[in-house]
C-alpha positions as CSV (number, residue, x, y, z in Angstrom):
1,X,13.2,-6.1,-29.4
2,X,14.9,-4.6,-26.4
3,X,14.3,-1.0,-25.7
4,X,17.1,0.8,-23.8
5,X,16.1,2.8,-20.7
6,X,19.2,5.1,-21.1
7,X,20.2,7.7,-23.6
8,X,20.8,5.3,-26.4
9,X,20.9,5.8,-30.1
10,X,17.1,5.3,-30.5
11,X,16.5,8.6,-28.6
12,X,16.5,12.1,-29.9
13,X,17.3,13.6,-26.5
14,X,15.6,14.3,-23.3
15,X,12.0,15.2,-23.3
16,X,9.4,15.8,-20.5
17,X,8.0,12.6,-19.1
18,X,4.9,12.4,-16.9
19,X,4.6,9.4,-14.7
20,X,1.5,8.6,-12.7
21,X,2.8,6.4,-10.0
22,X,0.4,4.1,-8.0
23,X,0.6,4.7,-4.3
24,X,-0.6,1.8,-2.1
25,X,-0.8,3.9,1.1
26,X,-3.2,6.4,-0.4
27,X,-5.0,4.2,-2.9
28,X,-4.3,6.8,-5.6
29,X,-1.9,8.1,-8.2
30,X,0.9,10.5,-7.7
31,X,2.1,12.6,-10.7
32,X,5.9,12.8,-11.2
33,X,7.6,14.8,-13.9
34,X,11.2,14.3,-15.2
35,X,13.3,14.7,-18.3
36,X,14.0,11.4,-20.0
37,X,15.4,10.3,-23.4
38,X,12.4,9.4,-25.5
39,X,12.2,8.2,-29.1
40,X,10.3,10.2,-31.8
41,X,8.3,7.1,-33.0
42,X,5.0,7.0,-31.0
43,X,4.9,3.2,-30.7
44,X,8.4,3.1,-29.3
45,X,7.8,6.2,-27.1
46,X,4.8,4.4,-25.5
47,X,6.9,1.3,-24.9
48,X,9.7,3.3,-23.4
49,X,7.4,5.4,-21.2
50,X,5.7,2.3,-19.8
51,X,9.0,0.5,-19.3
52,X,10.2,3.5,-17.2
53,X,7.0,3.4,-15.3
54,X,7.2,-0.3,-14.4
55,X,10.9,0.1,-13.5
56,X,9.9,2.6,-10.9
57,X,7.8,-0.1,-9.1
58,X,10.8,-2.3,-8.6
59,X,13.0,0.4,-7.2
60,X,13.8,0.5,-3.5
61,X,11.2,2.6,-1.6
62,X,8.5,2.3,-4.2
63,X,5.1,3.3,-3.2
64,X,3.7,0.4,-5.3
65,X,6.4,-2.4,-5.0
66,X,6.3,-5.1,-7.7
67,X,8.8,-8.0,-7.9
68,X,11.8,-7.6,-10.2
69,X,10.2,-10.0,-12.7
70,X,7.5,-7.4,-13.4
71,X,9.9,-4.5,-14.2
72,X,10.7,-2.5,-17.2
73,X,11.3,-4.2,-20.5
74,X,10.4,-7.6,-19.0
75,X,7.0,-6.4,-18.1
76,X,6.0,-4.9,-21.5
77,X,6.3,-7.1,-24.6
78,X,4.9,-4.4,-26.9
79,X,2.6,-1.5,-27.3
80,X,0.6,-1.0,-30.4
81,X,-1.1,2.3,-31.4
82,X,-4.0,2.0,-33.8
83,X,-7.1,3.9,-34.9
84,X,-10.2,3.5,-32.6
85,X,-12.4,0.7,-34.1
86,X,-15.6,2.1,-35.6
87,X,-14.0,5.5,-36.5
88,X,-13.8,6.9,-33.0
89,X,-11.5,9.9,-32.2
90,X,-8.1,9.4,-31.0
91,X,-6.0,6.2,-30.8
92,X,-6.4,2.8,-29.1
93,X,-3.2,1.7,-27.3
94,X,-3.0,-2.1,-27.0
95,X,-0.5,-3.0,-24.2
96,X,0.8,-6.5,-24.5
97,X,2.1,-7.5,-21.0
98,X,4.5,-10.5,-20.6
99,X,3.5,-13.7,-18.8
100,X,6.3,-12.9,-16.3
101,X,4.6,-9.6,-15.4
102,X,1.2,-11.3,-15.0
103,X,2.6,-14.1,-12.8
104,X,4.8,-11.8,-10.6
105,X,2.0,-9.2,-10.0
106,X,0.5,-9.2,-6.5
107,X,-3.1,-10.3,-6.4
108,X,-5.8,-8.1,-5.0
109,X,-8.3,-5.7,-6.5
110,X,-6.5,-2.5,-5.2
111,X,-2.9,-3.3,-6.3
112,X,-4.1,-4.6,-9.7
113,X,-6.4,-1.6,-10.3
114,X,-3.8,0.9,-9.3
115,X,-1.3,-0.8,-11.8
116,X,-3.8,-0.5,-14.6
117,X,-4.8,3.1,-13.8
118,X,-1.1,4.2,-13.6
119,X,-0.5,2.6,-17.0
120,X,-3.5,4.2,-18.6
121,X,-2.9,7.7,-17.0
122,X,0.9,7.6,-17.9
123,X,0.1,6.7,-21.5
124,X,-2.5,9.4,-21.9
125,X,-0.2,12.0,-20.3
126,X,2.6,11.3,-22.7
127,X,0.6,10.5,-25.8
128,X,-2.6,12.6,-25.5
129,X,-4.0,11.1,-28.7
130,X,-4.4,7.8,-26.8
131,X,-8.1,7.8,-25.7
132,X,-8.6,4.1,-25.2
133,X,-6.4,1.3,-23.7
134,X,-6.7,-2.4,-24.0
135,X,-4.5,-5.1,-22.4
136,X,-3.2,-8.4,-23.7
137,X,-0.8,-10.9,-22.1
138,X,1.6,-12.7,-24.5
139,X,-0.5,-11.5,-27.4
140,X,-3.7,-13.0,-26.1
141,X,-6.8,-11.9,-24.1
142,X,-6.7,-12.9,-20.4
143,X,-9.6,-12.4,-18.0
144,X,-7.7,-10.6,-15.3
145,X,-4.3,-9.3,-14.2
146,X,-3.8,-11.4,-11.2
147,X,-7.3,-12.6,-10.4
148,X,-9.2,-9.3,-10.0
149,X,-8.7,-6.4,-12.4
150,X,-10.6,-7.0,-15.6
151,X,-8.3,-7.2,-18.7
152,X,-11.1,-8.0,-21.2
153,X,-12.5,-4.5,-21.4
154,X,-11.4,-1.4,-23.1
155,X,-10.4,1.4,-20.7
156,X,-11.0,5.1,-21.5
157,X,-7.9,7.2,-21.1
158,X,-8.1,10.7,-19.8
159,X,-10.9,9.8,-17.5
160,X,-8.6,8.1,-14.9
161,X,-9.3,9.4,-11.4
162,X,-6.2,10.4,-9.4
163,X,-7.6,8.8,-6.2
164,X,-9.8,6.0,-7.1
165,X,-11.1,4.8,-3.6
166,X,-14.7,4.5,-5.1
167,X,-13.3,1.7,-7.4
168,X,-12.8,-0.4,-4.3
169,X,-16.3,0.1,-2.7
170,X,-18.8,-2.7,-2.4
171,X,-22.4,-2.3,-3.5
172,X,-23.2,-1.2,0.0
173,X,-20.7,1.7,-0.3
174,X,-18.1,0.1,2.0
175,X,-14.4,-0.6,1.3
């Protein structure tokens, strides 16, 4: 199901949108606010929000450039919102990435981690009820995004650091 990234019939009108954009130069996330047409339905809203985020990474001058095959609708197959297993508070967002996104994403712990952190932070900012995020690729579990960032775990949303340099340190405390 294609989700339009313009003011289409599925949208109720412009709404505030918070993007947390990865910045390869700083190794952190940069907040960007804009008005954007968003659907009322939470599942569709999550998908549109993430499609907009990923489309920013293929734009000229992106601070976290990804190849065009990883952009927008082509990068996100679906986003499912469901209760936290075991009766936890909030919602679990299951982000189903496309195989094209996985194969086009640059390999490396820093670019992969920044992509995941930006997705998690952007989801939580726009859907505060999302407290946990899991990733699938083509509906299945995969070990990593592009060889490094772990896709098998459940990530806590709302606890994403804006500048995660400590995520890239070795056990000796060195980058």
